[in-house]
matplotlib code that plots the C-alpha trace (Angstrom):
import matplotlib.pyplot as plt

x = [19.1, 16.6, 16.7, 20.5, 20.2, 17.6, 19.9, 22.7, 20.6, 19.8, 23.4, 25.1, 23.2, 26.3, 28.3, 30.8, 34.5, 36.3, 38.1, 41.3, 41.3, 41.0, 43.7, 46.1, 45.6, 46.2, 49.7, 50.8, 50.1, 52.8, 55.9, 53.7, 52.6, 56.1, 57.5, 54.7, 55.3, 59.1, 58.8, 56.3, 57.9, 61.5, 63.1, 62.8, 64.3, 67.1, 68.0, 68.0, 69.8, 72.2, 72.8, 72.7, 70.3, 68.5, 64.8, 64.1, 65.9, 64.0, 60.7, 61.5, 62.7, 59.5, 57.3, 59.1, 59.0, 55.3, 54.3, 56.2, 54.9, 51.2, 51.4, 52.7, 49.7, 47.0, 49.2, 49.9, 46.1, 45.2, 47.9, 46.8, 43.2, 44.1, 46.4, 45.3, 47.8, 47.7, 48.6, 45.8, 45.4, 46.7, 48.8, 51.6, 51.9, 52.0, 54.9, 56.6, 56.8, 58.9, 62.3, 61.8, 61.0, 64.0, 66.4, 65.0, 65.0, 68.6, 69.7, 67.8, 68.2, 71.9, 72.6, 76.1, 76.5, 76.4, 74.0, 72.7, 69.2, 69.7, 70.4, 67.4, 65.0, 66.2, 65.9, 62.7, 61.2, 62.1, 60.7, 57.4, 57.2, 57.4, 54.9, 52.5, 52.7, 52.3, 49.5, 47.4, 47.7, 46.8, 43.8, 42.4, 42.8, 41.2, 38.2, 37.7, 38.3, 35.7, 32.7, 29.8, 29.0, 30.0, 32.5, 34.9, 34.9, 35.4, 38.5, 39.8, 39.2, 41.0, 44.0, 44.5, 46.2, 48.7, 49.3, 49.8, 52.3, 54.3, 54.1, 55.2, 58.2, 59.2, 58.7, 60.5, 63.7, 65.0, 64.7, 66.3, 69.2, 69.7, 69.8, 72.8, 74.5, 73.4, 72.5, 69.2, 70.6, 71.3, 67.8, 66.5, 68.8, 67.5, 64.0, 65.4, 66.8, 63.5, 61.5, 64.0, 63.6, 59.9, 58.7, 59.4, 58.3, 55.0, 53.9, 55.1, 53.0, 49.9, 50.2, 50.7, 47.8, 45.1, 42.8, 42.2, 39.2, 39.5, 36.2, 35.1, 34.9, 31.9, 32.9, 33.8, 34.6, 37.9, 39.2, 38.8, 39.5, 35.7, 35.6, 38.5, 36.9, 33.6, 35.3, 37.4, 34.5, 32.0, 30.7, 31.5, 35.0, 35.6, 34.4, 36.6, 39.6, 39.2, 38.6, 41.7, 43.8, 42.5, 42.5, 46.1, 47.3, 46.1, 47.8, 50.7, 51.3, 51.0, 53.4, 56.0, 56.1, 55.4, 59.0, 59.9, 56.7, 57.0, 60.6, 60.5, 57.0, 55.9, 59.3, 59.8, 63.1, 63.2, 63.0, 60.2, 58.3, 58.7, 57.6, 54.4, 53.3, 52.7, 49.7, 48.1, 48.5, 46.8, 44.1, 43.7, 43.2, 40.4, 39.0, 38.8, 36.7, 34.5, 33.9, 33.3, 30.5, 29.3, 29.0, 26.5, 24.4, 24.6, 26.2, 29.7, 29.5, 28.1, 30.7, 33.5, 32.3, 32.1, 35.7, 37.0, 35.2, 36.5, 40.0, 40.0, 38.7, 41.3, 44.2, 43.5, 44.0, 47.8, 47.3, 46.9, 50.3, 53.2, 56.8, 56.9, 53.9, 54.0, 50.5, 48.7, 50.8, 49.9, 46.2, 46.0, 47.9, 45.6, 42.6, 43.9, 44.8, 41.3, 39.6, 41.8, 41.1, 37.5, 38.0, 40.8, 38.7, 35.6, 37.5, 38.9, 35.6, 33.6, 36.0, 35.4, 31.7, 32.2, 34.3, 31.5, 29.1, 31.7, 32.2, 28.5, 28.2, 31.4, 31.5, 35.2, 37.4, 38.5, 39.5, 43.2, 42.6, 40.1, 42.4, 45.2, 43.1, 43.1, 46.8, 47.5, 45.5, 47.4, 50.7, 49.8, 48.8, 52.1, 54.0, 52.2, 52.6, 56.4, 56.6, 54.4, 55.3, 59.1, 59.8, 57.3, 59.3, 62.5, 60.8, 59.7, 63.3, 63.0, 66.3, 66.0, 69.5, 70.3, 71.0, 69.9, 68.6, 65.2, 63.7, 60.3, 58.9, 60.1, 58.6, 55.2, 55.2, 55.9, 53.1, 50.5, 51.5, 51.1, 47.6, 46.1, 47.1, 45.7, 42.5, 41.6, 42.3, 40.7, 37.4, 37.4, 37.8, 34.8, 32.6, 33.1, 30.7, 27.6, 24.8, 26.6, 24.2, 25.8, 23.9, 24.0, 20.7, 21.9, 25.2, 23.3, 21.4, 24.6, 26.2, 23.2, 23.4, 27.1, 27.0, 24.2, 26.2, 29.5, 27.8, 26.3, 29.7, 31.5, 29.0, 29.4, 33.2, 33.0, 34.8]
y = [11.2, 8.7, 6.8, 6.5, 5.0, 2.6, 1.7, 1.1, -1.5, -3.2, -3.3, -4.4, -7.6, -9.8, -10.7, -8.0, -8.6, -8.9, -5.8, -7.8, -9.2, -5.7, -4.3, -7.1, -6.6, -2.8, -3.4, -4.1, -0.5, 0.8, 0.6, 1.7, 4.8, 5.5, 5.4, 7.5, 10.3, 10.2, 10.3, 13.1, 15.4, 14.6, 12.8, 15.5, 18.1, 15.6, 15.2, 19.0, 20.1, 17.2, 15.5, 18.9, 17.8, 20.7, 21.3, 21.0, 17.7, 16.4, 17.5, 16.0, 12.7, 12.3, 13.1, 10.7, 7.9, 8.4, 8.5, 5.3, 3.6, 4.2, 1.6, -1.0, -0.7, -2.1, -5.1, -5.8, -5.5, -8.0, -10.4, -10.1, -10.8, -13.9, -15.3, -18.4, -20.0, -22.1, -18.9, -16.9, -14.3, -11.0, -12.3, -13.5, -10.2, -8.3, -10.4, -10.1, -6.3, -6.4, -7.2, -4.8, -2.0, -2.7, -2.6, 0.6, 2.4, 1.5, 2.8, 6.1, 7.0, 6.2, 7.5, 9.0, 12.7, 13.8, 11.3, 11.9, 11.7, 8.1, 6.9, 8.9, 7.7, 4.1, 3.6, 5.7, 3.2, 0.3, 2.1, 2.8, -0.8, -1.8, 0.8, -0.3, -3.9, -3.3, -0.7, -2.7, -5.9, -4.2, -2.4, -5.3, -7.7, -5.2, -4.8, -8.6, -8.8, -6.2, -6.7, -4.9, -1.3, 0.4, -2.2, -0.8, 2.6, 1.1, -0.7, 2.6, 4.2, 1.4, 1.8, 5.4, 4.7, 2.5, 5.3, 7.8, 5.4, 5.2, 8.9, 9.8, 7.6, 9.0, 12.6, 11.9, 10.6, 14.0, 15.4, 12.3, 12.6, 16.2, 15.4, 13.1, 15.8, 14.4, 16.4, 16.7, 14.2, 11.7, 12.1, 11.1, 8.1, 7.0, 7.0, 4.7, 2.3, 2.2, 1.3, -1.4, -3.0, -2.5, -3.7, -7.5, -7.5, -5.6, -7.1, -10.6, -10.5, -9.2, -11.8, -14.6, -13.7, -12.4, -14.8, -14.5, -15.9, -16.2, -15.5, -18.2, -17.2, -18.0, -20.7, -19.5, -15.9, -14.7, -11.1, -9.5, -6.1, -5.5, -6.2, -3.8, -1.1, -1.5, -1.3, 1.9, 3.7, 2.8, 6.1, 5.3, 4.2, 7.4, 9.6, 7.8, 8.0, 11.7, 12.3, 10.3, 12.4, 15.7, 14.6, 13.4, 16.4, 18.9, 17.4, 16.3, 19.9, 21.0, 18.3, 19.1, 22.8, 22.3, 22.4, 25.4, 27.2, 26.3, 27.4, 30.5, 31.8, 30.5, 30.8, 27.2, 25.4, 22.3, 19.8, 21.8, 21.9, 18.2, 17.5, 19.6, 17.1, 14.8, 17.0, 16.2, 12.5, 12.7, 14.8, 12.2, 9.4, 11.5, 12.5, 8.9, 7.9, 11.0, 10.6, 6.9, 7.8, 10.6, 8.4, 6.3, 9.4, 11.1, 8.6, 8.2, 10.8, 13.6, 12.8, 13.0, 16.4, 17.7, 16.7, 18.3, 21.6, 21.7, 21.0, 23.8, 26.3, 24.9, 25.7, 29.4, 29.0, 29.2, 32.9, 33.1, 31.4, 33.8, 33.8, 30.1, 29.9, 26.2, 26.0, 27.6, 25.6, 22.4, 23.2, 24.1, 20.9, 18.8, 20.3, 19.5, 15.9, 15.6, 16.6, 14.7, 11.4, 11.8, 11.5, 8.9, 6.3, 7.1, 6.7, 3.3, 2.1, 3.4, 1.6, -1.6, -1.1, -0.6, -3.7, -5.8, -4.4, -5.2, -8.8, -9.4, -8.2, -9.7, -12.9, -12.5, -10.6, -7.2, -5.6, -5.4, -3.8, -1.3, -0.2, 0.1, 2.8, 4.8, 4.3, 5.2, 8.4, 9.1, 8.6, 11.0, 13.5, 12.9, 13.5, 16.7, 17.9, 17.9, 18.6, 21.7, 23.1, 22.7, 24.3, 27.0, 27.8, 27.9, 30.2, 32.5, 32.7, 30.7, 29.1, 25.8, 25.5, 25.5, 29.1, 30.5, 34.1, 34.6, 37.9, 39.1, 38.4, 34.8, 34.3, 35.8, 33.4, 30.4, 31.5, 31.9, 28.6, 26.8, 28.1, 28.1, 24.6, 22.5, 24.4, 24.3, 20.6, 19.4, 21.3, 19.7, 16.3, 16.8, 17.9, 14.5, 12.9, 15.0, 12.5, 9.3, 6.4, 3.4, 3.7, 1.5, -0.1, -0.8, -2.3, -4.5, -6.0, -6.6, -8.4, -10.6, -11.7, -12.2, -14.3, -16.5, -17.1, -17.7, -20.2, -22.0, -22.0, -23.3, -26.1, -27.0, -27.1, -29.0, -26.3]
z = [51.9, 53.2, 49.9, 50.2, 53.6, 52.3, 49.4, 51.8, 53.7, 50.4, 49.3, 52.5, 53.2, 53.0, 56.1, 56.9, 56.3, 59.6, 60.7, 61.4, 57.9, 56.5, 58.7, 57.9, 54.2, 54.4, 55.9, 52.3, 51.5, 54.0, 51.7, 48.7, 50.5, 51.8, 48.4, 47.0, 49.5, 49.1, 45.3, 45.2, 47.7, 48.3, 45.4, 42.6, 44.9, 45.9, 42.2, 41.7, 44.9, 45.7, 42.3, 40.4, 37.8, 36.1, 36.7, 33.0, 32.9, 35.9, 34.5, 31.2, 32.7, 34.8, 31.8, 29.5, 32.0, 32.9, 29.3, 28.5, 31.7, 31.0, 28.2, 30.8, 33.1, 30.8, 29.9, 33.6, 34.3, 31.6, 32.8, 36.4, 35.5, 33.6, 36.3, 38.2, 40.5, 43.7, 45.5, 44.0, 41.2, 42.6, 45.5, 43.3, 41.5, 44.8, 45.9, 42.5, 42.7, 45.9, 44.5, 41.6, 44.0, 46.2, 43.3, 41.8, 45.2, 45.7, 42.3, 42.6, 46.3, 46.2, 42.7, 42.1, 41.6, 37.9, 36.7, 33.2, 31.6, 30.5, 34.1, 35.5, 32.8, 33.0, 36.7, 37.0, 34.5, 36.8, 39.8, 38.1, 36.9, 40.5, 41.6, 38.9, 39.8, 43.5, 43.2, 40.7, 42.5, 45.8, 44.4, 42.5, 45.4, 47.7, 45.4, 45.4, 49.2, 50.1, 47.8, 49.4, 48.4, 51.6, 52.6, 50.1, 51.5, 55.0, 53.7, 52.4, 55.7, 57.6, 55.3, 56.3, 59.7, 57.8, 55.4, 58.3, 59.8, 56.6, 56.0, 59.5, 59.3, 56.0, 57.2, 60.5, 58.8, 57.6, 61.1, 62.6, 60.1, 61.0, 64.7, 64.0, 61.9, 58.6, 55.5, 53.6, 51.1, 53.8, 55.1, 51.6, 51.5, 54.9, 53.3, 50.7, 53.3, 55.1, 51.9, 51.0, 54.5, 54.9, 51.5, 51.9, 55.6, 55.2, 51.8, 52.8, 56.0, 54.2, 51.5, 54.0, 56.3, 53.8, 52.0, 48.3, 46.5, 42.7, 41.0, 38.5, 34.8, 32.6, 30.1, 26.6, 27.6, 26.3, 26.2, 22.8, 21.3, 21.3, 25.0, 25.6, 23.5, 25.3, 28.6, 28.0, 26.4, 29.1, 30.5, 34.1, 33.2, 31.2, 34.1, 36.6, 34.3, 33.6, 37.3, 38.3, 36.0, 37.3, 41.0, 40.6, 38.7, 41.3, 44.3, 42.1, 41.1, 44.7, 45.9, 43.2, 44.3, 48.0, 49.4, 47.3, 48.3, 52.0, 52.2, 50.0, 50.6, 54.0, 55.6, 56.8, 56.8, 54.6, 57.6, 59.2, 55.9, 55.5, 59.0, 58.5, 55.8, 58.7, 59.7, 56.3, 56.9, 60.3, 58.7, 56.1, 58.6, 60.3, 56.9, 55.6, 58.6, 58.2, 54.5, 54.7, 57.2, 55.0, 51.9, 53.8, 54.3, 50.9, 48.5, 47.1, 44.2, 46.4, 49.1, 46.5, 45.3, 48.9, 49.3, 46.1, 46.8, 50.4, 49.2, 46.7, 49.3, 51.8, 49.4, 49.9, 53.6, 52.9, 52.5, 56.3, 57.0, 57.4, 58.8, 59.4, 61.7, 62.5, 64.0, 61.1, 58.6, 60.3, 60.4, 56.7, 55.7, 58.0, 56.3, 52.9, 54.0, 55.5, 52.3, 49.9, 51.8, 50.8, 47.0, 47.3, 49.1, 47.0, 43.7, 44.6, 45.9, 42.9, 40.4, 42.4, 41.9, 38.2, 38.1, 39.5, 36.8, 34.1, 35.3, 35.4, 31.8, 30.3, 32.4, 33.4, 35.9, 34.7, 38.0, 37.2, 33.8, 35.2, 38.0, 35.4, 33.6, 36.8, 37.5, 33.8, 34.1, 37.4, 35.7, 32.9, 35.5, 37.3, 34.1, 33.4, 37.0, 36.7, 33.0, 33.4, 36.8, 36.8, 33.4, 34.3, 37.4, 35.3, 32.8, 35.7, 36.8, 40.0, 41.2, 43.2, 44.5, 48.2, 49.2, 45.8, 45.7, 43.9, 42.8, 44.0, 40.5, 40.6, 44.1, 43.0, 40.1, 42.4, 44.7, 41.9, 40.3, 43.6, 44.1, 40.6, 39.3, 42.2, 42.7, 39.0, 38.4, 41.6, 40.9, 37.4, 38.9, 41.2, 38.3, 36.6, 39.0, 38.3, 37.4, 38.5, 38.2, 39.9, 43.2, 46.3, 45.2, 41.7, 43.0, 45.5, 42.6, 40.7, 43.6, 44.1, 40.5, 40.6, 43.8, 42.4, 39.2, 41.0, 43.3, 40.2, 38.4, 41.5, 41.9, 38.2, 38.5, 41.8, 43.7]

ax = plt.figure().add_subplot(projection="3d")
ax.plot(x, y, z, "-o")
ax.set_aspect("equal")
plt.show()
């Protein structure tokens, strides 16, 4: 523990990034987070209950789209890393993703009844293209904005209040719609309108007010197949990619089944169940600050494993929630949000550290490509979450329609599926970090060498 604190002092010798700069940048994450929550929790059920698309068709559509989309991410990452414009490297891509997001949200959230598989797959592909563009640009820009070892976890912690704001707005909209006599479907459509309005405002503001420094490239370095192979087979990258898949599949599985579970097993109405998710967001904001602090004491990999273990134990706390007990339900979801924040900010920060190591070795920026490996793994997990859980529910005889009657056997199957999947995959994700070697001390040395080389290259180029 003492050595970790000593390592932290070695690593964080650079002037700290101003808090206001970090906060301004994280505003861009507001529509990205809002869309992520709506897509994970509300949109699949909206397709099933309001548009009358079968569970098997929804699961298949999400699986097909995610498996196609994973090939887009590496291409986007390479293109982003090679971009050099007067506006910067990642800023232009963040802005480019906005109109694509707005169009896809409009076509999906206001889709006509009776849509077919082709419509669903086509517009989900457009939506995921937008999400990939925005998420990759945001992550890579953030890793270059906050360069010190613990500064990256601090940026992740500062982003959490923005995520809470986005999530609370999304979760509040169904209740607001109900209060005006609207339906569950109209509540989902209100989410779509919010995303369409918020995206250009929030992302435009962040892009306008946040500085971006484009790192110089060592002369003669071009990206080759050998560089790509060396990057994707790098042990640290393999670990992070596998962990990203497992740590996305667990919560993705839980999110896919949450409204069904909360309504049928815990006894909550759909608006109440949706509102309770706000507790997980608040817990996440507190958890991000706590785990950012904890990582300074015990290091990033140990902190991540504490978070994954705590999440898996916390899942079992749902066993104490009965008959729509709002207080207990909120406490359990707050605990899960608290623990999940720990691995989310650690994963993003650790990939940034690996990106510095790769740039030192290969002589060129690879942040976009590296984060595309994480998002690709996340998309595979997202495809598996729906492709496995929804057909499983159908096989167990569970009926998702509004007012449908389910047998005790189908409800038991739903309950077991809700517990077993997330616990297993999250524990597997934590195990990926046993023996992690990129410590604060090692990263501090990498940054010193990078800064010295960047200064020399800038002087040579007359920058």
